[in-house]
C-alpha positions in Angstrom: 22.4 2.7 -15.5 20.9 4.6 -12.6 18.7 3.0 -9.9 16.6 4.9 -7.4 14.3 3.3 -4.8 10.9 4.6 -3.8 10.9 3.9 -0.1 7.5 2.6 1.0 8.4 -0.2 3.4 7.3 -3.6 2.2 6.0 -1.9 -1.0 9.2 -0.2 -1.9 10.2 -0.5 -5.6 13.1 0.4 -7.9 13.2 3.0 -10.7 15.9 1.9 -13.2 17.0 4.5 -15.8 19.3 3.8 -18.8 19.6 2.7 -22.4 18.7 -0.7 -23.7 16.2 -1.8 -20.9 13.4 -2.9 -23.2 15.3 -6.0 -24.4 15.8 -7.1 -20.7 12.3 -6.5 -19.3 11.7 -10.3 -19.0 14.8 -10.8 -16.8 13.8 -7.8 -14.7 10.3 -9.0 -14.0 11.3 -12.7 -13.5 11.7 -12.2 -9.7 8.0 -11.3 -9.5 7.1 -14.8 -10.7 4.0 -13.8 -12.6 1.6 -16.5 -13.8 0.7 -14.5 -16.9 1.9 -11.2 -18.4 -0.4 -8.8 -20.1 1.3 -5.9 -21.9 -0.8 -2.8 -22.3 0.3 -0.3 -25.0 -1.1 1.9 -27.7 -1.3 2.2 -31.5 1.8 4.5 -31.7 4.1 2.5 -29.3 3.1 -1.0 -30.3 4.8 -1.0 -33.8 8.0 0.3 -32.2 8.5 -1.7 -29.1 5.8 -4.3 -28.4 7.6 -7.2 -30.2 10.8 -6.6 -28.3 9.0 -6.7 -24.9 6.9 -9.7 -25.8 10.0 -11.6 -26.9 11.8 -10.7 -23.7 8.9 -11.9 -21.5 8.0 -15.1 -23.3 10.4 -17.2 -21.2 8.9 -15.9 -18.0 5.2 -16.5 -18.5 2.5 -16.7 -21.1 2.2 -13.3 -22.8 -0.6 -11.4 -24.4 -1.2 -7.7 -25.2 -3.9 -5.0 -25.3 -3.4 -2.2 -27.8 -5.3 1.0 -26.9 -6.0 4.0 -29.1 -3.4 6.8 -28.6 -4.2 10.1 -27.0 -5.5 11.9 -23.9 -9.0 11.9 -25.3 -9.1 8.1 -24.9 -8.2 8.2 -21.2 -11.7 6.9 -20.4 -13.7 4.1 -18.7 -14.0 2.5 -22.2 -10.2 2.1 -22.3 -10.2 0.6 -18.8 -12.9 -1.8 -20.0 -10.7 -2.8 -23.0 -7.8 -3.7 -20.6 -10.2 -5.7 -18.3 -11.5 -7.6 -21.3 -7.9 -8.3 -22.3 -7.3 -9.7 -18.8 -10.4 -11.9 -19.1 -9.2 -13.2 -22.5 -5.7 -13.9 -21.1 -7.1 -15.9 -18.2 -5.4 -13.5 -15.8 -5.5 -14.4 -12.1 -4.3 -12.6 -8.9 -0.7 -13.5 -9.6 -0.7 -12.1 -13.1 1.3 -9.0 -14.1 0.4 -6.0 -16.2 3.2 -4.2 -18.0 2.3 -0.6 -19.0 4.4 0.1 -22.1 3.8 3.7 -23.3 3.3 7.2 -22.0 1.3 8.6 -19.1 -2.1 7.8 -20.5 -1.2 4.1 -20.9 0.4 4.1 -17.4 -2.7 5.7 -15.8 -5.1 3.3 -17.5 -3.0 0.2 -16.9 -2.5 1.1 -13.2 -6.2 1.7 -12.7 -7.1 -1.6 -14.3 -4.5 -3.4 -12.2 -5.9 -1.8 -9.1 -9.5 -3.1 -9.7 -8.8 -6.5 -11.3 -9.5 -9.1 -8.7 -9.2 -6.3 -6.1 -5.6 -5.5 -7.2 -2.8 -7.1 -9.0 0.8 -6.0 -9.7 1.9 -3.9 -12.6 5.2 -2.5 -13.9 5.7 0.8 -15.6 7.8 0.9 -18.8 7.5 4.6 -19.7 8.4 5.5 -23.3 7.9 9.3 -23.2 10.0 11.9 -21.3 6.9 13.1 -19.5 6.1 9.6 -18.2 9.8 8.9 -17.3 10.2 11.9 -15.1 6.7 12.1 -13.6 3.6 10.0 -14.2 5.3 6.5 -14.0 6.5 7.2 -10.4 4.2 7.5 -7.4 1.3 5.2 -8.0 -1.3 7.7 -9.2 -3.8 6.1 -11.6 -7.0 7.1 -13.2 -9.1 8.3 -16.1 -10.8 11.6 -17.1 -14.4 12.6 -17.1 -16.0 15.3 -19.2 -16.2 17.4 -16.0 -12.4 17.2 -15.4 -9.1 15.5 -15.6 -8.2 12.4 -13.4 -11.4 12.7 -11.3 -11.7 8.9 -11.2 -8.7 6.8 -9.9 -6.8 5.6 -7.0 -3.3 5.2 -5.6 -1.8 1.8 -6.7 2.0 1.6 -6.7 3.9 -0.2 -9.4 6.2 -3.1 -8.6 9.0 -1.4 -10.6 9.7 1.3 -13.1 12.0 0.7 -16.1 12.8 3.9 -18.1 14.7 3.1 -21.3 16.2 6.4 -22.4 16.7 5.1 -26.0 12.9 5.3 -26.5 13.1 9.1 -26.4 14.9 9.1 -29.8 11.6 8.2 -31.5 9.6 11.0 -29.9 8.5 14.1 -31.8 10.1 17.4 -30.6 6.7 18.4 -29.2 6.6 15.3 -26.9 10.1 16.1 -25.7 9.1 19.7 -24.8 6.0 18.3 -23.0 8.3 16.2 -20.8 10.6 19.2 -20.2 7.6 21.0 -18.7 7.5 18.6 -15.8 11.3 18.8 -15.5 11.1 22.6 -15.2 8.4 22.1 -12.5 10.7 19.8 -10.6 13.5 22.3 -10.8 11.2 25.0 -9.4 10.2 22.7 -6.5 13.5 21.0 -5.8 16.2 23.6 -5.1 17.8 26.5 -6.8 20.8 24.4 -7.9 18.7 21.9 -9.7 16.7 24.6 -11.4 20.0 26.2 -12.5 21.1 22.9 -14.0 17.8 22.5 -15.9 18.1 26.1 -17.2 21.7 25.8 -18.2 21.3 22.5 -20.0 18.0 23.1 -21.8 19.6 23.1 -25.2 21.3 19.8 -24.5 18.0 18.3 -23.2 16.1 19.3 -26.3 18.8 17.8 -28.6 18.6 14.5 -26.6 22.1 14.6 -25.2 22.2 11.3 -23.3 24.3 12.5 -20.4 22.1 15.6 -19.8 19.0 13.5 -20.0 20.2 10.9 -17.6 21.2 13.5 -15.1 17.9 15.4 -15.1 15.7 12.3 -15.4 17.5 11.0 -12.3 17.2 14.3 -10.6 13.4 14.5 -11.2 12.9 10.9 -10.1 14.9 11.4 -6.9 12.8 14.4 -6.0 9.5 12.7 -6.7 10.6 9.4 -5.0 11.5 11.4 -1.9 8.2 13.3 -1.8 6.2 10.1 -2.4 8.0 8.3 0.4 7.0 11.0 2.8 3.4 11.5 1.6 2.2 8.6 -0.6 -1.5 9.7 -0.7 -1.1 13.4 -1.1 -2.2 14.5 2.4 0.5 17.2 2.5 3.8 17.8 0.8 3.0 15.7 -2.2 0.4 18.2 -3.3 3.2 20.6 -4.1 4.0 18.4 -7.1 0.9 19.9 -8.6 2.6 23.2 -9.2 1.0 24.6 -12.4 -1.4 21.8 -12.6 -4.6 23.5 -11.4 -4.1 26.0 -14.2 -2.9 23.2 -16.6 -5.9 20.9 -16.0 -8.3 23.7 -16.7 -6.5 24.5 -19.9 -6.7 20.9 -21.1 -10.4 20.7 -20.3 -11.4 24.0 -21.8 -9.3 23.5 -25.0 -10.6 19.9 -25.3 -8.8 16.9 -24.0 -6.0 16.1 -26.5 -5.8 19.5 -28.0 -2.8 20.4 -25.8 -0.4 17.9 -24.4 -0.4 17.7 -20.7 3.2 19.0 -20.4 2.3 21.9 -22.7 -0.6 22.9 -20.5 1.6 22.5 -17.4 4.3 24.7 -18.9 1.8 27.5 -19.4 0.4 26.7 -15.9 3.9 27.3 -14.4 4.1 30.8 -15.9 0.6 31.5 -14.5 1.6 30.1 -11.1 4.7 32.3 -11.2 2.6 35.4 -12.0 0.2 34.5 -9.2 3.1 34.1 -6.8 4.4 37.6 -7.7 1.0 39.1 -7.1 0.9 37.5 -3.7 4.2 39.3 -2.9 6.5 36.3 -3.1 8.4 36.3 -6.4 10.0 39.3 -8.0 9.4 40.5 -11.6 12.9 39.1 -12.4 11.9 35.7 -11.0 8.8 35.6 -13.2 10.7 36.7 -16.3 13.3 34.0 -15.7 10.7 31.3 -15.2 8.9 32.4 -18.4 12.2 32.3 -20.3 13.0 28.8 -19.2 9.5 27.5 -20.1 9.8 29.2 -23.5 13.3 27.7 -24.0 11.8 24.3 -23.4 9.6 24.9 -26.5 6.4 25.3 -24.5 3.7 27.9 -24.7 3.8 30.7 -22.1 0.3 31.9 -23.1 -2.7 30.1 -24.4 -5.0 33.0 -25.2 -8.7 33.2 -25.8 -9.9 30.8 -23.1 -13.0 32.0 -21.1 -12.0 33.3 -17.7 -15.1 32.5 -15.8 -15.3 29.0 -17.2 -11.6 28.5 -16.2 -12.4 29.5 -12.6 -15.4 27.2 -12.5 -13.3 24.3 -13.8 -10.7 25.0 -11.1 -13.3 24.9 -8.4 -14.1 21.3 -9.5 -10.4 20.3 -9.4 -9.7 17.5 -7.0 -7.3 19.7 -5.0 -10.1 22.1 -4.1 -12.2 21.8 -1.0 -15.7 23.2 -0.4 -15.5 25.1 -3.7 -12.3 26.9 -2.5 -9.5 26.7 -5.0 -6.1 25.8 -3.5 -3.0 26.7 -5.5 0.6 25.7 -5.2 2.6 29.0 -5.1 6.3 29.7 -5.1 7.7 31.5 -2.1 10.9 31.5 -4.0 12.6 29.3 -6.6 13.0 26.0 -4.7 10.4 26.7 -2.0 6.6 26.2 -2.4 3.4 26.4 -0.4 -0.3 25.6 -0.7 -2.8 28.3 -0.2 -6.2 29.7 -1.2 -6.0 32.8 -3.4 -8.6 35.6 -3.6 -10.6 35.6 -6.8 -9.6 39.2 -7.6 -5.9 38.2 -7.8 -6.7 35.0 -9.7 -8.6 37.0 -12.3 -5.7 39.4 -12.7 -3.4 36.5 -13.4 -5.7 34.9 -15.9 -6.2 38.2 -17.7 -2.5 38.6 -17.9 -2.3 35.1 -19.3 -4.6 35.9 -22.2 -7.9 34.7 -20.9 -11.0 36.6 -22.0 -13.8 37.9 -19.6 
Protein backbone atom coordinates (compact mmCIF):
# COMPACT_ATOMS: atom_id res chain seq x y z
CA UNK A 1 0.00 0.00 0.00
CA UNK A 2 1.24 3.47 -0.94
CA UNK A 3 -0.24 6.64 0.55
CA UNK A 4 0.34 10.12 -0.84
CA UNK A 5 -1.14 13.34 0.53
CA UNK A 6 -2.41 16.23 -1.58
CA UNK A 7 -1.40 19.16 0.61
CA UNK A 8 -4.18 21.75 0.58
CA UNK A 9 -4.23 22.90 4.20
CA UNK A 10 -7.52 22.06 5.88
CA UNK A 11 -8.72 20.43 2.62
CA UNK A 12 -5.75 18.06 2.30
CA UNK A 13 -6.65 14.49 1.39
CA UNK A 14 -5.00 11.09 0.98
CA UNK A 15 -4.43 9.06 -2.16
CA UNK A 16 -4.18 5.37 -1.29
CA UNK A 17 -2.85 2.98 -3.93
CA UNK A 18 -2.78 -0.80 -3.63
CA UNK A 19 -4.61 -4.09 -4.14
CA UNK A 20 -7.82 -5.09 -2.37
CA UNK A 21 -9.08 -1.59 -1.46
CA UNK A 22 -12.64 -2.03 -2.75
CA UNK A 23 -13.62 -4.42 0.02
CA UNK A 24 -12.52 -1.91 2.66
CA UNK A 25 -14.04 1.32 1.29
CA UNK A 26 -16.60 1.40 4.11
CA UNK A 27 -13.91 1.37 6.80
CA UNK A 28 -11.99 4.05 4.92
CA UNK A 29 -14.92 6.50 4.63
CA UNK A 30 -16.24 5.86 8.13
CA UNK A 31 -14.22 8.76 9.54
CA UNK A 32 -16.17 11.15 7.27
CA UNK A 33 -19.33 10.20 9.20
CA UNK A 34 -21.71 10.50 6.23
CA UNK A 35 -25.47 10.54 6.82
CA UNK A 36 -26.04 8.75 3.51
CA UNK A 37 -23.84 7.28 0.80
CA UNK A 38 -24.71 7.47 -2.89
CA UNK A 39 -22.46 5.41 -5.17
CA UNK A 40 -22.24 6.67 -8.74
CA UNK A 41 -20.96 4.18 -11.31
CA UNK A 42 -21.70 3.06 -14.87
CA UNK A 43 -23.14 0.08 -16.72
CA UNK A 44 -19.70 -1.47 -17.30
CA UNK A 45 -18.31 -1.13 -13.77
CA UNK A 46 -21.51 -1.87 -11.82
CA UNK A 47 -21.66 -5.62 -12.56
CA UNK A 48 -18.02 -5.97 -11.54
CA UNK A 49 -17.63 -3.92 -8.37
CA UNK A 50 -20.83 -2.20 -7.21
CA UNK A 51 -22.00 -5.01 -4.93
CA UNK A 52 -18.66 -5.18 -3.12
CA UNK A 53 -18.62 -1.44 -2.44
CA UNK A 54 -22.28 -1.41 -1.37
CA UNK A 55 -21.65 -4.27 1.05
CA UNK A 56 -18.59 -2.55 2.47
CA UNK A 57 -20.49 0.70 3.08
CA UNK A 58 -23.75 -0.66 4.50
CA UNK A 59 -22.50 -0.61 8.08
CA UNK A 60 -21.54 3.08 7.76
CA UNK A 61 -24.74 4.70 6.44
CA UNK A 62 -27.77 3.98 4.24
CA UNK A 63 -26.51 3.24 0.72
CA UNK A 64 -28.04 3.80 -2.71
CA UNK A 65 -26.60 3.86 -6.20
CA UNK A 66 -26.87 5.63 -9.55
CA UNK A 67 -25.79 3.71 -12.65
CA UNK A 68 -24.91 5.90 -15.64
CA UNK A 69 -24.46 4.85 -19.27
CA UNK A 70 -20.80 4.24 -20.10
CA UNK A 71 -18.74 6.44 -22.40
CA UNK A 72 -17.40 9.93 -23.06
CA UNK A 73 -20.43 10.72 -25.23
CA UNK A 74 -22.57 10.56 -22.06
CA UNK A 75 -20.50 13.14 -20.17
CA UNK A 76 -23.35 15.63 -20.37
CA UNK A 77 -25.78 17.68 -18.30
CA UNK A 78 -28.26 14.82 -18.66
CA UNK A 79 -25.91 12.55 -16.71
CA UNK A 80 -25.47 15.19 -14.00
CA UNK A 81 -29.27 15.43 -13.78
CA UNK A 82 -29.45 11.65 -13.34
CA UNK A 83 -27.06 11.88 -10.37
CA UNK A 84 -29.01 14.80 -8.86
CA UNK A 85 -32.25 12.84 -9.22
CA UNK A 86 -30.54 9.96 -7.43
CA UNK A 87 -29.57 12.27 -4.59
CA UNK A 88 -33.17 13.45 -4.32
CA UNK A 89 -34.45 9.87 -4.24
CA UNK A 90 -31.90 8.96 -1.55
CA UNK A 91 -32.91 11.91 0.64
CA UNK A 92 -29.32 13.17 0.55
CA UNK A 93 -28.47 16.13 2.75
CA UNK A 94 -25.41 18.34 3.21
CA UNK A 95 -23.59 15.65 5.20
CA UNK A 96 -24.12 12.94 2.60
CA UNK A 97 -21.27 11.45 0.59
CA UNK A 98 -20.94 10.57 -3.09
CA UNK A 99 -18.58 7.74 -4.02
CA UNK A 100 -17.44 7.91 -7.65
CA UNK A 101 -16.79 4.31 -8.69
CA UNK A 102 -15.45 4.14 -12.23
CA UNK A 103 -13.23 5.91 -14.70
CA UNK A 104 -12.67 9.57 -15.46
CA UNK A 105 -16.14 10.22 -16.88
CA UNK A 106 -17.83 8.90 -13.73
CA UNK A 107 -15.42 10.88 -11.56
CA UNK A 108 -15.96 14.15 -13.44
CA UNK A 109 -19.75 13.83 -13.43
CA UNK A 110 -19.88 12.77 -9.77
CA UNK A 111 -17.57 15.55 -8.65
CA UNK A 112 -19.57 18.16 -10.54
CA UNK A 113 -22.85 16.91 -9.07
CA UNK A 114 -21.27 16.93 -5.60
CA UNK A 115 -20.12 20.52 -6.11
CA UNK A 116 -23.61 21.83 -6.87
CA UNK A 117 -25.80 19.65 -4.61
CA UNK A 118 -26.86 21.93 -1.74
CA UNK A 119 -23.91 24.17 -2.73
CA UNK A 120 -21.39 21.43 -2.25
CA UNK A 121 -21.08 18.07 -0.50
CA UNK A 122 -18.16 15.68 -0.07
CA UNK A 123 -17.22 12.99 -2.54
CA UNK A 124 -14.64 10.23 -2.72
CA UNK A 125 -12.90 9.00 -5.85
CA UNK A 126 -12.59 5.23 -6.37
CA UNK A 127 -11.00 5.12 -9.84
CA UNK A 128 -11.16 1.78 -11.66
CA UNK A 129 -9.20 2.66 -14.82
CA UNK A 130 -5.49 3.34 -15.14
CA UNK A 131 -6.19 6.73 -16.71
CA UNK A 132 -8.33 7.79 -13.75
CA UNK A 133 -5.92 6.37 -11.17
CA UNK A 134 -2.95 8.36 -12.46
CA UNK A 135 -4.70 11.56 -13.47
CA UNK A 136 -8.37 12.53 -13.41
CA UNK A 137 -9.17 11.31 -9.88
CA UNK A 138 -6.53 13.64 -8.39
CA UNK A 139 -6.78 17.40 -8.29
CA UNK A 140 -10.45 18.29 -8.08
CA UNK A 141 -11.26 19.06 -11.72
CA UNK A 142 -14.89 18.24 -12.47
CA UNK A 143 -17.21 18.91 -15.36
CA UNK A 144 -19.03 17.89 -18.50
CA UNK A 145 -18.67 18.39 -22.25
CA UNK A 146 -20.59 20.60 -24.64
CA UNK A 147 -20.88 20.06 -28.40
CA UNK A 148 -18.54 23.06 -28.71
CA UNK A 149 -15.75 21.43 -26.71
CA UNK A 150 -14.53 19.19 -23.92
CA UNK A 151 -14.90 20.09 -20.23
CA UNK A 152 -16.19 23.60 -20.95
CA UNK A 153 -18.60 23.39 -18.00
CA UNK A 154 -17.27 22.50 -14.55
CA UNK A 155 -15.51 23.67 -11.44
CA UNK A 156 -12.76 22.77 -8.99
CA UNK A 157 -14.14 20.58 -6.20
CA UNK A 158 -11.58 18.49 -4.35
CA UNK A 159 -12.42 14.95 -3.23
CA UNK A 160 -12.15 13.94 0.41
CA UNK A 161 -9.99 10.94 -0.53
CA UNK A 162 -8.84 8.84 -3.49
CA UNK A 163 -8.69 5.04 -3.22
CA UNK A 164 -7.03 3.37 -6.22
CA UNK A 165 -7.41 -0.42 -6.15
CA UNK A 166 -4.83 -1.78 -8.58
CA UNK A 167 -6.66 -5.11 -8.86
CA UNK A 168 -9.42 -3.39 -10.87
CA UNK A 169 -6.93 -2.93 -13.72
CA UNK A 170 -6.98 -6.68 -14.37
CA UNK A 171 -10.49 -6.43 -15.88
CA UNK A 172 -9.61 -3.61 -18.28
CA UNK A 173 -9.26 -4.17 -22.03
CA UNK A 174 -5.77 -3.58 -23.43
CA UNK A 175 -7.01 -0.40 -25.13
CA UNK A 176 -7.95 1.12 -21.76
CA UNK A 177 -4.56 0.24 -20.31
CA UNK A 178 -2.85 1.97 -23.22
CA UNK A 179 -5.07 5.03 -22.72
CA UNK A 180 -3.86 5.28 -19.12
CA UNK A 181 -0.26 4.88 -20.25
CA UNK A 182 -0.71 8.01 -22.37
CA UNK A 183 -1.10 10.10 -19.21
CA UNK A 184 1.82 8.28 -17.58
CA UNK A 185 4.04 9.14 -20.54
CA UNK A 186 2.88 12.75 -20.20
CA UNK A 187 3.84 12.79 -16.54
CA UNK A 188 7.22 11.32 -17.45
CA UNK A 189 7.83 14.10 -19.94
CA UNK A 190 6.83 16.73 -17.40
CA UNK A 191 8.43 15.24 -14.30
CA UNK A 192 12.11 14.65 -14.83
CA UNK A 193 14.36 12.71 -17.17
CA UNK A 194 14.80 9.88 -14.64
CA UNK A 195 11.04 9.28 -14.34
CA UNK A 196 10.65 9.32 -18.13
CA UNK A 197 13.51 6.81 -18.34
CA UNK A 198 11.65 4.52 -15.92
CA UNK A 199 8.41 4.76 -17.90
CA UNK A 200 10.27 4.07 -21.14
CA UNK A 201 12.24 1.16 -19.67
CA UNK A 202 9.26 -0.52 -18.03
CA UNK A 203 6.66 -0.07 -20.76
CA UNK A 204 6.46 -3.79 -21.54
CA UNK A 205 5.92 -4.61 -17.85
CA UNK A 206 3.28 -1.90 -17.56
CA UNK A 207 1.32 -3.22 -20.53
CA UNK A 208 1.44 -6.74 -19.09
CA UNK A 209 0.10 -5.41 -15.75
CA UNK A 210 3.15 -6.24 -13.67
CA UNK A 211 1.96 -5.14 -10.22
CA UNK A 212 5.31 -3.87 -9.00
CA UNK A 213 5.85 -1.75 -12.14
CA UNK A 214 2.28 -0.43 -12.00
CA UNK A 215 2.51 0.51 -8.32
CA UNK A 216 5.77 2.34 -8.94
CA UNK A 217 4.59 4.45 -11.88
CA UNK A 218 1.08 5.10 -10.52
CA UNK A 219 2.67 6.41 -7.34
CA UNK A 220 5.18 8.43 -9.37
CA UNK A 221 2.43 10.06 -11.43
CA UNK A 222 0.29 10.75 -8.37
CA UNK A 223 3.22 12.32 -6.50
CA UNK A 224 3.91 14.60 -9.45
CA UNK A 225 0.29 15.66 -9.77
CA UNK A 226 -0.20 16.07 -6.00
CA UNK A 227 2.84 18.34 -5.86
CA UNK A 228 1.61 20.49 -8.74
CA UNK A 229 -1.96 20.72 -7.39
CA UNK A 230 -0.66 21.73 -3.95
CA UNK A 231 1.22 24.65 -5.54
CA UNK A 232 -1.48 25.71 -8.02
CA UNK A 233 -4.90 24.30 -7.21
CA UNK A 234 -6.96 26.33 -9.70
CA UNK A 235 -4.54 26.30 -12.63
CA UNK A 236 -3.31 29.88 -12.50
CA UNK A 237 0.22 28.89 -13.46
CA UNK A 238 2.26 25.69 -13.20
CA UNK A 239 -0.77 23.36 -13.12
CA UNK A 240 -1.52 24.30 -16.71
CA UNK A 241 1.59 22.37 -17.75
CA UNK A 242 -0.29 19.16 -16.88
CA UNK A 243 -2.21 19.84 -20.08
CA UNK A 244 0.76 18.85 -22.23
CA UNK A 245 -0.72 17.31 -25.40
CA UNK A 246 -4.26 18.13 -24.31
CA UNK A 247 -4.96 21.12 -26.56
CA UNK A 248 -4.25 18.84 -29.51
CA UNK A 249 -6.00 15.89 -27.84
CA UNK A 250 -9.23 17.71 -27.01
CA UNK A 251 -9.51 18.90 -30.61
CA UNK A 252 -9.00 15.32 -31.82
CA UNK A 253 -11.77 14.07 -29.51
CA UNK A 254 -14.18 16.76 -30.66
CA UNK A 255 -13.51 16.47 -34.40
CA UNK A 256 -13.56 12.67 -34.40
CA UNK A 257 -16.74 12.68 -32.29
CA UNK A 258 -16.70 12.30 -28.52
CA UNK A 259 -16.24 8.63 -27.68
CA UNK A 260 -14.61 7.65 -30.97
CA UNK A 261 -11.13 7.98 -29.46
CA UNK A 262 -10.41 7.36 -25.80
CA UNK A 263 -9.07 10.42 -24.01
CA UNK A 264 -5.68 8.80 -23.42
CA UNK A 265 -5.42 7.83 -27.09
CA UNK A 266 -6.04 11.41 -28.19
CA UNK A 267 -3.56 12.67 -25.60
CA UNK A 268 -0.94 10.17 -26.78
CA UNK A 269 -1.20 11.51 -30.30
CA UNK A 270 -1.25 15.03 -28.82
CA UNK A 271 2.08 14.37 -27.09
CA UNK A 272 3.69 13.53 -30.42
CA UNK A 273 2.24 16.71 -31.96
CA UNK A 274 3.46 18.74 -28.95
CA UNK A 275 6.93 17.25 -29.37
CA UNK A 276 6.97 18.16 -33.08
CA UNK A 277 5.80 21.68 -32.23
CA UNK A 278 8.55 22.00 -29.61
CA UNK A 279 11.14 20.92 -32.18
CA UNK A 280 9.92 23.52 -34.68
CA UNK A 281 10.26 26.18 -31.97
CA UNK A 282 13.90 25.20 -31.54
CA UNK A 283 13.67 23.34 -28.24
CA UNK A 284 13.71 19.59 -28.84
CA UNK A 285 16.02 17.75 -31.19
CA UNK A 286 14.96 15.35 -33.93
CA UNK A 287 16.23 12.54 -31.68
CA UNK A 288 14.02 13.75 -28.81
CA UNK A 289 10.94 13.74 -31.04
CA UNK A 290 11.73 10.26 -32.36
CA UNK A 291 12.20 8.98 -28.83
CA UNK A 292 8.90 10.43 -27.63
CA UNK A 293 7.08 9.00 -30.65
CA UNK A 294 8.63 5.58 -29.99
CA UNK A 295 7.51 5.58 -26.34
CA UNK A 296 3.97 6.61 -27.28
CA UNK A 297 3.88 3.86 -29.90
CA UNK A 298 5.28 1.32 -27.40
CA UNK A 299 2.38 2.20 -25.10
CA UNK A 300 0.02 0.99 -27.83
CA UNK A 301 -1.19 4.48 -28.71
CA UNK A 302 -1.66 6.14 -32.10
CA UNK A 303 1.04 8.60 -33.13
CA UNK A 304 -1.03 9.89 -36.08
CA UNK A 305 -4.78 10.32 -36.46
CA UNK A 306 -4.90 11.24 -40.15
CA UNK A 307 -7.68 12.87 -42.12
CA UNK A 308 -8.91 15.47 -39.64
CA UNK A 309 -9.59 18.94 -41.08
CA UNK A 310 -6.74 21.33 -40.26
CA UNK A 311 -8.67 24.59 -40.12
CA UNK A 312 -11.46 23.06 -38.03
CA UNK A 313 -8.81 21.80 -35.62
CA UNK A 314 -7.32 25.27 -35.23
CA UNK A 315 -10.78 26.75 -34.70
CA UNK A 316 -11.49 24.13 -32.03
CA UNK A 317 -8.22 24.96 -30.28
CA UNK A 318 -9.14 28.65 -30.22
CA UNK A 319 -12.20 27.68 -28.18
CA UNK A 320 -10.17 25.60 -25.73
CA UNK A 321 -10.43 26.85 -22.17
CA UNK A 322 -6.66 27.37 -22.04
CA UNK A 323 -6.88 29.98 -24.81
CA UNK A 324 -7.32 33.67 -24.13
CA UNK A 325 -8.69 36.29 -26.51
CA UNK A 326 -8.70 33.74 -29.32
CA UNK A 327 -4.96 33.15 -28.90
CA UNK A 328 -4.03 29.49 -28.50
CA UNK A 329 -1.58 28.72 -25.70
CA UNK A 330 0.36 25.49 -25.90
CA UNK A 331 2.37 23.54 -23.39
CA UNK A 332 5.75 22.99 -25.05
CA UNK A 333 8.79 21.02 -23.97
CA UNK A 334 12.04 22.93 -23.53
CA UNK A 335 13.57 19.50 -22.96
CA UNK A 336 12.38 16.20 -21.54
CA UNK A 337 11.47 17.07 -17.96
CA UNK A 338 11.05 20.82 -18.51
CA UNK A 339 7.97 22.55 -19.95
CA UNK A 340 6.69 26.04 -20.66
CA UNK A 341 3.47 27.75 -21.76
CA UNK A 342 3.49 29.96 -24.84
CA UNK A 343 1.54 31.14 -27.84
CA UNK A 344 2.61 29.66 -31.15
CA UNK A 345 2.49 31.30 -34.60
CA UNK A 346 -0.22 29.81 -36.82
CA UNK A 347 2.34 29.05 -39.52
CA UNK A 348 4.27 26.72 -37.20
CA UNK A 349 1.07 25.17 -35.84
CA UNK A 350 -0.10 24.40 -39.38
CA UNK A 351 3.23 22.75 -40.20
CA UNK A 352 2.88 20.49 -37.16
CA UNK A 353 -0.72 19.56 -37.99
CA UNK A 354 0.17 18.75 -41.58
CA UNK A 355 3.01 16.55 -40.32
CA UNK A 356 0.49 14.83 -38.05
CA UNK A 357 -1.79 13.85 -40.94
CA UNK A 358 -4.32 16.68 -40.88
CA UNK A 359 -5.73 17.77 -44.24
CA UNK A 360 -6.07 21.39 -45.47
